[in-house]
DSSP file (Angstrom, degrees, kcal/mol; ACC not computed):
  #  RESIDUE AA STRUCTURE BP1 BP2  ACC     N-H-->O    O-->H-N    N-H-->O    O-->H-N    TCO  KAPPA ALPHA  PHI   PSI    X-CA   Y-CA   Z-CA
    1    1 A X              0   0    0      0, 0.0    69,-0.1     0, 0.0    90,-0.0   0.000 360.0 360.0 360.0 170.0   58.2   68.9  105.2
    2    2 A X        +     0   0    0      1,-0.1    67,-0.2    67,-0.1     4,-0.1  -0.206 360.0 175.6 -57.4 136.3   55.8   67.7  102.4
    3    3 A X  S    S+     0   0    0     65,-1.0    -1,-0.1     2,-0.1     3,-0.1   0.710  73.6  39.6-111.1 -30.5   52.5   66.3  103.7
    4    4 A X  S >  S+     0   0    0     64,-1.0     3,-0.9     1,-0.1     4,-0.4   0.545  90.3  83.1-100.8  -6.2   50.5   65.6  100.6
    5    5 A X  G >  S+     0   0    0     63,-0.6     3,-1.1     1,-0.2    -1,-0.1   0.854  87.4  54.1 -73.0 -32.9   53.0   64.1   98.2
    6    6 A X  G 3  S+     0   0    0      1,-0.2    -1,-0.2    -3,-0.1     4,-0.1   0.536  91.6  75.2 -80.9  -2.8   53.0   60.6   99.4
    7    7 A X  G <  S+     0   0    0     -3,-0.9    -1,-0.2     2,-0.1    -2,-0.2   0.758  77.1  94.1 -73.1 -23.9   49.2   60.4   99.0
    8    8 A X  S <  S-     0   0    0     -3,-1.1     2,-0.2    -4,-0.4     3,-0.0  -0.426  94.4-101.2 -67.0 140.9   49.8   60.1   95.3
    9    9 A X        -     0   0    0     -2,-0.1    -1,-0.1     1,-0.1     2,-0.1  -0.461  39.7-117.7 -66.5 130.0   49.9   56.5   94.1
   10   10 A X        -     0   0    0     -2,-0.2     2,-0.8    -4,-0.1    10,-0.2  -0.422  19.7-125.9 -69.2 142.4   53.5   55.4   93.6
   11   11 A X    >   -     0   0    0      8,-1.3     3,-1.7     1,-0.1    -1,-0.1  -0.812  15.2-155.7 -91.0 110.7   54.4   54.5   90.0
   12   12 A X  T 3  S+     0   0    0     -2,-0.8    -1,-0.1     1,-0.3     7,-0.1   0.754  88.8  59.7 -61.2 -24.7   55.9   51.0   90.2
   13   13 A X  T 3  S+     0   0    0      5,-0.1    -1,-0.3     6,-0.1     2,-0.2   0.651  96.0  77.0 -79.1 -13.3   57.9   51.4   87.0
   14   14 A X  S <  S-     0   0    0     -3,-1.7     2,-0.3     4,-0.1     5,-0.1  -0.527  74.0-129.7 -96.9 163.1   59.9   54.3   88.4
   15   15 A X    >   -     0   0    0     -2,-0.2     3,-1.9     3,-0.0     4,-0.3  -0.814  58.8 -32.0-109.2 150.5   62.8   54.4   90.8
   16   16 A X  G >  S+     0   0    0     -2,-0.3     3,-1.9     1,-0.3     4,-0.3  -0.064 130.5   0.7  51.1-131.5   63.2   56.5   94.0
   17   17 A X  G >> S+     0   0    0      1,-0.3     4,-2.3     2,-0.2     3,-1.8   0.725 120.7  76.9 -63.9 -21.9   61.6   59.9   93.9
   18   18 A X  G <4 S+     0   0    0     -3,-1.9    -1,-0.3     1,-0.3    -2,-0.2   0.700  83.1  66.9 -62.2 -18.8   60.4   59.2   90.4
   19   19 A X  G <4 S+     0   0    0     -3,-1.9    -8,-1.3    -4,-0.3    -1,-0.3   0.748 116.0  25.1 -69.7 -23.0   57.7   57.0   92.0
   20   20 A X  T <4 S+     0   0    0     -3,-1.8     2,-0.4    -4,-0.3    -2,-0.2   0.631 117.4  60.7-116.8 -22.6   56.1   60.2   93.5
   21   21 A X  S  < S-     0   0    0     -4,-2.3    -1,-0.1     4,-0.0     2,-0.0  -0.879  77.4-125.1-110.7 141.2   57.2   63.0   91.2
   22   22 A X     >  -     0   0    0     -2,-0.4     4,-3.0     1,-0.1     5,-0.2  -0.290  37.4 -98.9 -70.9 168.4   56.4   63.3   87.6
   23   23 A X  H  > S+     0   0    0      1,-0.2     4,-2.3     2,-0.2     5,-0.1   0.906 125.4  43.8 -58.3 -44.0   59.2   63.8   85.1
   24   24 A X  H  > S+     0   0    0      2,-0.2     4,-2.5     1,-0.2    -1,-0.2   0.906 112.9  51.9 -70.2 -40.6   58.7   67.6   84.9
   25   25 A X  H  > S+     0   0    0      1,-0.2     4,-2.6     2,-0.2    -2,-0.2   0.935 111.9  47.2 -58.1 -45.6   58.3   67.8   88.7
   26   26 A X  H  X S+     0   0    0     -4,-3.0     4,-2.6     2,-0.2    -2,-0.2   0.911 110.7  51.2 -64.1 -42.3   61.5   65.9   89.2
   27   27 A X  H  X S+     0   0    0     -4,-2.3     4,-2.0    -5,-0.2    -1,-0.2   0.905 111.6  48.1 -61.2 -41.6   63.4   68.1   86.6
   28   28 A X  H  X S+     0   0    0     -4,-2.5     4,-2.4     2,-0.2    -2,-0.2   0.923 111.4  49.7 -64.6 -44.5   62.2   71.2   88.3
   29   29 A X  H  X S+     0   0    0     -4,-2.6     4,-2.8     1,-0.2     5,-0.2   0.911 108.2  53.5 -62.2 -42.0   63.3   69.9   91.7
   30   30 A X  H  X S+     0   0    0     -4,-2.6     4,-1.7     1,-0.2    -1,-0.2   0.925 109.8  48.4 -57.7 -45.0   66.7   68.9   90.4
   31   31 A X  H  X S+     0   0    0     -4,-2.0     4,-2.0     1,-0.2    -1,-0.2   0.930 114.3  45.3 -61.0 -45.9   67.2   72.5   89.1
   32   32 A X  H  < S+     0   0    0     -4,-2.4    52,-0.3     1,-0.2    -2,-0.2   0.821 109.4  54.5 -72.7 -30.3   66.1   74.0   92.4
   33   33 A X  H  < S+     0   0    0     -4,-2.8    -1,-0.2    -5,-0.2     3,-0.2   0.847 112.8  45.1 -67.5 -32.1   68.3   71.6   94.5
   34   34 A X  H  < S+     0   0    0     -4,-1.7     2,-0.3     1,-0.3    -2,-0.2   0.849 132.9   6.0 -78.2 -34.8   71.3   72.7   92.4
   35   35 A X  S  < S-     0   0    0     -4,-2.0     2,-0.3    -5,-0.2    -1,-0.3  -0.865  84.0-151.9-155.9 112.3   70.5   76.4   92.6
   36   36 A X        +     0   0    0     -2,-0.3    47,-0.1    -3,-0.2     2,-0.1  -0.987  57.0  39.9-151.2 158.6   67.9   78.2   94.5
   37   37 A X  S    S+     0   0    0     45,-0.6     2,-0.3    -2,-0.3    46,-0.2   0.448  72.6 161.3 -81.4 156.1   66.0   80.4   95.1
   38   38 A X  E     -A   82   0A   0     44,-2.0    44,-3.0    -2,-0.1     2,-0.1  -0.962  34.6-122.7-138.7 155.9   64.8   80.9   91.5
   39   39 A X  E  >  -A   81   0A   0     -2,-0.3     4,-2.2    42,-0.2     5,-0.2  -0.457  35.8-104.9 -87.4 168.7   61.8   82.4   89.7
   40   40 A X  H  > S+     0   0    0     40,-0.5     4,-3.0     1,-0.2     5,-0.2   0.916 123.0  54.4 -58.5 -43.3   59.5   80.5   87.4
   41   41 A X  H  > S+     0   0    0      1,-0.2     4,-2.3     2,-0.2    -1,-0.2   0.910 108.2  48.1 -59.5 -43.2   61.2   82.3   84.5
   42   42 A X  H  > S+     0   0    0      2,-0.2     4,-1.5     1,-0.2    -1,-0.2   0.899 113.3  47.4 -65.8 -40.1   64.7   81.2   85.6
   43   43 A X  H  X S+     0   0    0     -4,-2.2     4,-2.8     1,-0.2     5,-0.2   0.922 110.4  52.8 -66.1 -42.5   63.5   77.6   86.0
   44   44 A X  H  X S+     0   0    0     -4,-3.0     4,-2.9     1,-0.2    -2,-0.2   0.906 105.4  54.7 -59.2 -42.3   61.8   77.7   82.6
   45   45 A X  H  < S+     0   0    0     -4,-2.3     4,-0.4     1,-0.2    -1,-0.2   0.897 113.0  42.7 -58.0 -40.5   65.0   78.9   81.0
   46   46 A X  H >< S+     0   0    0     -4,-1.5     3,-0.7     2,-0.2     4,-0.4   0.885 115.3  47.4 -75.6 -39.7   66.9   75.9   82.4
   47   47 A X  H >X S+     0   0    0     -4,-2.8     4,-2.1     1,-0.2     3,-1.8   0.891 104.6  62.5 -66.3 -38.2   64.2   73.3   81.7
   48   48 A X  T 3< S+     0   0    0     -4,-2.9    -1,-0.2     1,-0.3    -2,-0.2   0.643  86.4  72.5 -66.8 -14.4   63.9   74.7   78.1
   49   49 A X  T <4 S+     0   0    0     -3,-0.7    -1,-0.3    -4,-0.4    -2,-0.2   0.826 111.1  31.1 -65.8 -29.5   67.5   73.7   77.4
   50   50 A X  T <4 S-     0   0    0     -3,-1.8     2,-0.3    -4,-0.4    -2,-0.2   0.850 141.7  -4.7 -92.2 -44.6   66.1   70.1   77.4
   51   51 A X  S  < S-     0   0    0     -4,-2.1     2,-0.3     2,-0.0    -1,-0.3  -0.960  73.3-115.2-154.6 131.6   62.6   70.7   76.1
   52   52 A X        +     0   0    0     -2,-0.3     2,-0.3    -3,-0.1    -4,-0.1  -0.537  41.8 171.1 -73.1 127.2   60.7   73.9   75.3
   53   53 A X        -     0   0    0     -2,-0.3    -5,-0.1    -9,-0.2     2,-0.0  -0.960  35.8 -98.5-134.5 153.1   57.7   74.4   77.6
   54   54 A X     >  -     0   0    0     -2,-0.3     4,-1.8     1,-0.1     3,-0.3  -0.349  27.8-122.8 -68.9 149.0   55.3   77.2   78.2
   55   55 A X  H  > S+     0   0    0      1,-0.2     4,-2.7     2,-0.2     5,-0.2   0.901 113.6  55.3 -55.3 -43.4   55.9   79.6   81.1
   56   56 A X  H  > S+     0   0    0      1,-0.2     4,-2.4     2,-0.2    -1,-0.2   0.825 103.4  55.1 -65.1 -31.2   52.4   78.7   82.4
   57   57 A X  H  > S+     0   0    0     -3,-0.3     4,-2.3     2,-0.2    -1,-0.2   0.946 111.5  43.0 -64.5 -48.3   53.2   75.0   82.4
   58   58 A X  H  X S+     0   0    0     -4,-1.8     4,-2.7     1,-0.2     5,-0.2   0.912 113.9  52.1 -64.1 -42.5   56.2   75.5   84.6
   59   59 A X  H  X S+     0   0    0     -4,-2.7     4,-2.3     1,-0.2    -1,-0.2   0.909 110.3  48.5 -60.7 -43.2   54.3   78.0   86.8
   60   60 A X  H  X S+     0   0    0     -4,-2.4     4,-2.2     2,-0.2    -1,-0.2   0.928 113.0  46.6 -63.8 -46.1   51.5   75.5   87.3
   61   61 A X  H  X S+     0   0    0     -4,-2.3     4,-2.3     1,-0.2    -2,-0.2   0.910 113.3  48.6 -65.1 -42.4   53.8   72.6   88.2
   62   62 A X  H  X S+     0   0    0     -4,-2.7     4,-1.9     1,-0.2    -1,-0.2   0.883 110.1  52.6 -66.2 -36.6   55.8   74.8   90.6
   63   63 A X  H  X S+     0   0    0     -4,-2.3     4,-2.2    -5,-0.2    -2,-0.2   0.900 109.7  48.7 -62.7 -40.9   52.6   76.0   92.2
   64   64 A X  H  X S+     0   0    0     -4,-2.2     4,-2.0     2,-0.2    -2,-0.2   0.887 108.7  52.8 -67.0 -38.8   51.5   72.4   92.7
   65   65 A X  H  <>S+     0   0    0     -4,-2.3     5,-2.3     1,-0.2     6,-1.3   0.871 109.7  49.8 -63.5 -35.3   54.9   71.5   94.2
   66   66 A X  H ><5S+     0   0    0     -4,-1.9     3,-1.0     4,-0.2    -2,-0.2   0.911 108.9  51.7 -67.8 -41.7   54.4   74.4   96.6
   67   67 A X  H 3<5S+     0   0    0     -4,-2.2    -2,-0.2     1,-0.3    -1,-0.2   0.851 107.8  52.8 -62.1 -34.4   50.9   73.1   97.5
   68   68 A X  T 3<5S-     0   0    0     -4,-2.0   -65,-1.0    -5,-0.1   -64,-1.0   0.600 118.3-115.2 -76.4 -11.0   52.3   69.7   98.2
   69   69 A X  T < 5S+     0   0    0     -3,-1.0    -3,-0.2    -4,-0.4   -67,-0.1   0.588  88.8 110.8  88.8  10.6   54.9   71.2  100.5
   70   70 A X  S   <S+     0   0    0     -5,-2.3    15,-2.5    -6,-0.2    16,-0.4   0.780  80.5  34.7 -87.2 -30.5   57.9   70.4   98.4
   71   71 A X  E     -B   84   0A   0     -6,-1.3     2,-0.4    13,-0.3    -2,-0.3  -0.906  69.3-151.3-119.9 151.7   58.6   74.0   97.5
   72   72 A X  E     -B   83   0A   0     11,-2.9    11,-2.0    -2,-0.3     2,-0.4  -0.948  14.6-158.9-116.9 146.6   58.2   77.2   99.3
   73   73 A X  E     -B   82   0A   0     -2,-0.4     2,-0.4     9,-0.2     9,-0.2  -0.941   9.4-175.3-127.7 148.7   57.5   80.4   97.6
   74   74 A X  E     -B   81   0A   0      7,-2.1     7,-2.9    -2,-0.4     2,-0.3  -0.996  31.9-108.6-140.5 143.6   57.9   84.0   98.6
   75   75 A X  E     +B   80   0A   0     -2,-0.4     2,-0.4     5,-0.2     5,-0.3  -0.552  34.1 177.2 -73.2 130.6   57.0   87.2   96.8
   76   76 A X  E >   -B   79   0A   0      3,-3.6     3,-1.7    -2,-0.3     2,-0.3  -0.888  63.8 -51.3-135.4 103.1   60.0   89.2   95.5
   77   77 A X  T 3  S-     0   0    0     -2,-0.4    -2,-0.0     1,-0.3     0, 0.0  -0.549 120.3 -22.8  67.3-127.1   59.0   92.3   93.6
   78   78 A X  T 3  S+     0   0    0     -2,-0.3    -1,-0.3    -3,-0.1     2,-0.2   0.526 130.8  63.3 -92.1  -7.4   56.4   91.2   91.0
   79   79 A X  E <  S- B   0  76A   0     -3,-1.7    -3,-3.6   -40,-0.0     2,-0.4  -0.673  77.6-120.2-114.5 167.1   57.5   87.6   90.9
   80   80 A X  E     - B   0  75A   0     -5,-0.3   -40,-0.5    -2,-0.2     2,-0.4  -0.839  20.3-148.4-100.7 145.3   57.6   84.7   93.3
   81   81 A X  E     -AB  39  74A   0     -7,-2.9    -7,-2.1    -2,-0.4     2,-0.4  -0.906  14.1-154.1-110.4 147.0   60.9   83.0   94.1
   82   82 A X  E     +AB  38  73A   0    -44,-3.0   -44,-2.0    -2,-0.4   -45,-0.6  -0.910  16.8 171.0-123.2 145.3   60.9   79.3   94.9
   83   83 A X  E     - B   0  72A   0    -11,-2.0   -11,-2.9    -2,-0.4   -50,-0.1  -0.985  40.0 -97.1-146.5 151.3   63.2   77.1   97.0
   84   84 A X  E     - B   0  71A   0     -2,-0.3   -13,-0.3   -52,-0.3   -14,-0.1  -0.353  23.2-135.4 -64.4 148.3   62.9   73.4   98.1
   85   85 A X  S    S-     0   0    0    -15,-2.5     2,-0.3     1,-0.1    -1,-0.1   0.625  84.4  -7.3 -78.6 -12.7   61.6   72.9  101.6
   86   86 A X  S    S-     0   0    0    -16,-0.4    -1,-0.1   -85,-0.0    -2,-0.0  -0.970  86.1 -74.7-166.2 176.3   64.4   70.4  102.1
   87   87 A X     >  -     0   0    0     -2,-0.3     4,-2.3     1,-0.1     5,-0.2  -0.227  49.3-101.2 -75.2 169.8   67.2   68.5  100.5
   88   88 A X  H  > S+     0   0    0      1,-0.2     4,-2.4     2,-0.2     5,-0.1   0.907 125.8  50.7 -55.5 -44.0   66.8   65.5   98.2
   89   89 A X  H  > S+     0   0    0      1,-0.2     4,-2.4     2,-0.2    -1,-0.2   0.877 108.7  50.9 -66.2 -38.6   67.7   63.2  101.1
   90   90 A X  H  > S+     0   0    0      2,-0.2     4,-2.5     1,-0.2    -1,-0.2   0.888 110.2  49.7 -66.3 -38.4   65.2   64.9  103.4
   91   91 A X  H  X S+     0   0    0     -4,-2.3     4,-2.8     2,-0.2     5,-0.2   0.928 110.6  50.1 -64.8 -44.3   62.4   64.5  100.8
   92   92 A X  H  X S+     0   0    0     -4,-2.4     4,-2.5     1,-0.2    -2,-0.2   0.925 112.5  47.1 -58.3 -45.1   63.3   60.8  100.4
   93   93 A X  H  X S+     0   0    0     -4,-2.4     4,-2.4     2,-0.2    -1,-0.2   0.909 112.7  49.1 -64.8 -42.2   63.2   60.3  104.1
   94   94 A X  H  X S+     0   0    0     -4,-2.5     4,-2.5     2,-0.2    -2,-0.2   0.911 112.2  48.0 -64.7 -42.3   59.9   62.2  104.5
   95   95 A X  H  X S+     0   0    0     -4,-2.8     4,-2.8     2,-0.2     5,-0.2   0.924 111.5  50.0 -63.9 -43.6   58.3   60.2  101.6
   96   96 A X  H  X S+     0   0    0     -4,-2.5     4,-2.5    -5,-0.2    -2,-0.2   0.911 111.9  48.6 -61.3 -42.0   59.5   56.9  103.1
   97   97 A X  H  X S+     0   0    0     -4,-2.4     4,-2.7     2,-0.2    -1,-0.2   0.915 112.3  48.7 -64.2 -42.7   58.1   57.9  106.5
   98   98 A X  H  X S+     0   0    0     -4,-2.5     4,-2.4     2,-0.2    -2,-0.2   0.911 112.6  47.0 -64.3 -43.2   54.8   58.8  105.0
   99   99 A X  H  X S+     0   0    0     -4,-2.8     4,-2.7     2,-0.2     5,-0.2   0.920 112.6  50.4 -64.2 -43.5   54.5   55.6  103.0
  100  100 A X  H  X S+     0   0    0     -4,-2.5     4,-2.6    -5,-0.2     5,-0.2   0.932 111.3  48.1 -60.1 -46.9   55.4   53.6  106.1
  101  101 A X  H  X S+     0   0    0     -4,-2.7     4,-2.7     1,-0.2    -1,-0.2   0.920 112.7  48.7 -60.3 -43.8   52.8   55.4  108.2
  102  102 A X  H  X S+     0   0    0     -4,-2.4     4,-2.5     2,-0.2     5,-0.2   0.910 111.7  49.0 -64.8 -42.0   50.2   54.8  105.5
  103  103 A X  H  X>S+     0   0    0     -4,-2.7     4,-3.1     2,-0.2     5,-0.6   0.922 113.4  46.8 -63.1 -43.1   51.0   51.1  105.2
  104  104 A X  H  X5S+     0   0    0     -4,-2.6     4,-1.8     3,-0.2    -2,-0.2   0.905 113.5  48.5 -65.8 -40.3   50.9   50.7  108.9
  105  105 A X  H  <5S+     0   0    0     -4,-2.7    -2,-0.2    -5,-0.2    -1,-0.2   0.894 121.2  35.5 -65.6 -39.2   47.6   52.5  109.1
  106  106 A X  H  <5S+     0   0    0     -4,-2.5    -2,-0.2    -5,-0.2    -1,-0.2   0.826 136.2  17.8 -84.5 -32.9   46.0   50.6  106.3
  107  107 A X  H ><5S-     0   0    0     -4,-3.1     3,-1.7    -5,-0.2     4,-0.4   0.524  78.6-179.9-122.4  -9.6   47.5   47.1  106.9
  108  108 A X  T >X<S+     0   0    0     -4,-1.8     4,-1.7    -5,-0.6     3,-0.7  -0.132  73.1   9.8  49.8-124.3   48.9   47.1  110.5
  109  109 A X  H 3> S+     0   0    0      1,-0.3     4,-2.8     2,-0.2    -1,-0.3   0.791 126.0  61.2 -61.1 -31.3   50.5   43.8  111.5
  110  110 A X  H <> S+     0   0    0     -3,-1.7     4,-2.0     2,-0.2    -1,-0.3   0.914 105.3  48.1 -62.6 -41.5   50.4   42.5  107.9
  111  111 A X  H <> S+     0   0    0     -3,-0.7     4,-2.3    -4,-0.4    -2,-0.2   0.926 111.9  49.0 -63.9 -44.5   52.7   45.4  106.8
  112  112 A X  H  X S+     0   0    0     -4,-1.7     4,-2.6     1,-0.2    -2,-0.2   0.925 109.9  51.9 -61.4 -44.1   55.1   44.8  109.7
  113  113 A X  H  X S+     0   0    0     -4,-2.8     4,-2.3     1,-0.2    -1,-0.2   0.889 110.3  48.6 -59.8 -39.4   55.2   41.1  108.9
  114  114 A X  H  X S+     0   0    0     -4,-2.0     4,-2.3     2,-0.2    -1,-0.2   0.882 109.4  52.2 -69.8 -37.4   56.1   41.9  105.3
  115  115 A X  H  X S+     0   0    0     -4,-2.3     4,-2.2     2,-0.2    -2,-0.2   0.941 111.4  47.1 -60.4 -46.5   58.8   44.4  106.4
  116  116 A X  H  X S+     0   0    0     -4,-2.6     4,-1.5     1,-0.2    -2,-0.2   0.912 110.3  52.7 -62.0 -43.1   60.3   41.7  108.6
  117  117 A X  H  X S+     0   0    0     -4,-2.3     4,-0.5     1,-0.2    -1,-0.2   0.906 110.9  47.2 -59.3 -42.4   60.1   39.1  105.7
  118  118 A X  H >< S+     0   0    0     -4,-2.3     3,-1.1     1,-0.2     4,-0.2   0.871 106.8  57.4 -67.7 -36.3   61.9   41.6  103.4
  119  119 A X  H >< S+     0   0    0     -4,-2.2     3,-1.5     1,-0.3    -1,-0.2   0.819  95.7  65.1 -64.1 -30.5   64.6   42.3  106.1
  120  120 A X  H 3< S+     0   0    0     -4,-1.5    -1,-0.3     1,-0.3    -2,-0.2   0.771 100.8  51.0 -63.3 -25.0   65.4   38.5  106.2
  121  121 A X  T << S+     0   0    0     -3,-1.1     2,-0.3    -4,-0.5    -1,-0.3   0.447  89.1 104.7 -92.9   0.1   66.7   38.7  102.6
  122  122 A X  S <  S-     0   0    0     -3,-1.5     5,-0.1    -4,-0.2    -3,-0.0  -0.613  82.6-102.8 -86.2 140.6   69.0   41.7  103.2
  123  123 A X    >>  -     0   0    0     -2,-0.3     4,-2.4     1,-0.1     3,-0.5  -0.335  31.9-122.2 -54.8 135.2   72.7   41.3  103.4
  124  124 A X  H 3> S+     0   0    0      1,-0.2     4,-2.1     2,-0.2     5,-0.1   0.838 111.9  52.0 -54.9 -36.6   73.8   41.5  107.1
  125  125 A X  H 3> S+     0   0    0      2,-0.2     4,-1.8     1,-0.2    -1,-0.2   0.887 110.6  48.0 -69.4 -35.5   76.2   44.4  106.5
  126  126 A X  H <> S+     0   0    0     -3,-0.5     4,-2.1     2,-0.2    -2,-0.2   0.880 109.9  53.2 -67.9 -37.3   73.3   46.3  104.8
  127  127 A X  H  X S+     0   0    0     -4,-2.4     4,-2.2     2,-0.2    -2,-0.2   0.885 106.6  52.2 -64.0 -38.8   71.1   45.5  107.7
  128  128 A X  H  X S+     0   0    0     -4,-2.1     4,-2.2     2,-0.2    -1,-0.2   0.896 108.6  50.8 -63.9 -40.2   73.7   46.9  110.1
  129  129 A X  H  X S+     0   0    0     -4,-1.8     4,-2.4     2,-0.2    -2,-0.2   0.891 109.2  51.4 -63.9 -38.8   73.8   50.2  108.1
  130  130 A X  H  X S+     0   0    0     -4,-2.1     4,-2.7     2,-0.2    -2,-0.2   0.905 108.5  50.9 -64.3 -40.7   70.0   50.3  108.3
  131  131 A X  H  X S+     0   0    0     -4,-2.2     4,-2.4     2,-0.2    -2,-0.2   0.910 110.5  49.5 -62.8 -41.3   70.1   49.9  112.1
  132  132 A X  H  X S+     0   0    0     -4,-2.2     4,-2.3     2,-0.2    -2,-0.2   0.911 111.1  49.9 -62.4 -41.9   72.6   52.7  112.3
  133  133 A X  H  X S+     0   0    0     -4,-2.4     4,-2.1     2,-0.2    -2,-0.2   0.920 111.1  48.5 -63.0 -44.8   70.4   54.9  110.1
  134  134 A X  H  X S+     0   0    0     -4,-2.7     4,-1.9     1,-0.2    -2,-0.2   0.905 112.3  48.9 -63.0 -41.5   67.3   54.2  112.3
  135  135 A X  H  X S+     0   0    0     -4,-2.4     4,-2.3     2,-0.2    -1,-0.2   0.871 108.5  53.5 -66.8 -36.5   69.3   54.9  115.4
  136  136 A X  H  X S+     0   0    0     -4,-2.3     4,-1.9     1,-0.2    -1,-0.2   0.905 107.7  51.2 -64.4 -41.0   70.6   58.2  114.0
  137  137 A X  H  X S+     0   0    0     -4,-2.1     4,-1.7     1,-0.2    -2,-0.2   0.894 110.0  49.7 -62.3 -40.1   67.0   59.2  113.2
  138  138 A X  H  X S+     0   0    0     -4,-1.9     4,-1.8     1,-0.2    -2,-0.2   0.904 108.3  53.1 -64.8 -41.3   66.0   58.5  116.8
  139  139 A X  H  X S+     0   0    0     -4,-2.3     4,-1.8     1,-0.2    -1,-0.2   0.891 107.8  51.5 -60.6 -40.1   68.9   60.5  118.1
  140  140 A X  H  < S+     0   0    0     -4,-1.9    -1,-0.2     1,-0.2    -2,-0.2   0.874 111.6  46.1 -66.2 -37.7   67.8   63.5  116.0
  141  141 A X  H  < S+     0   0    0     -4,-1.7    -1,-0.2     1,-0.2    -2,-0.2   0.767 112.2  51.5 -77.9 -24.3   64.3   63.4  117.4
  142  142 A X  H  <        0   0    0     -4,-1.8    -2,-0.2     1,-0.2    -1,-0.2   0.839 360.0 360.0 -77.0 -34.3   65.4   63.0  121.0
  143  143 A X     <        0   0    0     -4,-1.8    -2,-0.2    -5,-0.2    -1,-0.2   0.435 360.0 360.0-104.8 360.0   67.8   65.9  121.0
């Protein structure tokens, strides 16, 4: 899964994956999550329905997404084909894990104390769902 994407400073004004992906990166990922593998040309055709962009712009952004580990590319004939390294949900989970690790590494107990403080304000039923989610993640890593 992606290793370098959560190093980017999160944009506080954006929601979800938009905190870590630029608008064009997110648009490209949406296209590839819906239908992949695709070439740069195929992605450009779909992106250009919303806004016309140069082939080289799309190629550069897709190359950077591959460098970040969000896309994988393989040579097919003269072109490369691209596919996501995981689903939208897997990317969200990986980013959350990376941010959590970075916060713990940088702030240690202060970060944990803030997490606990935030948990106190969560609805009990939402907290139960979070506990189930955490337990499901543990089960996957154990088996």
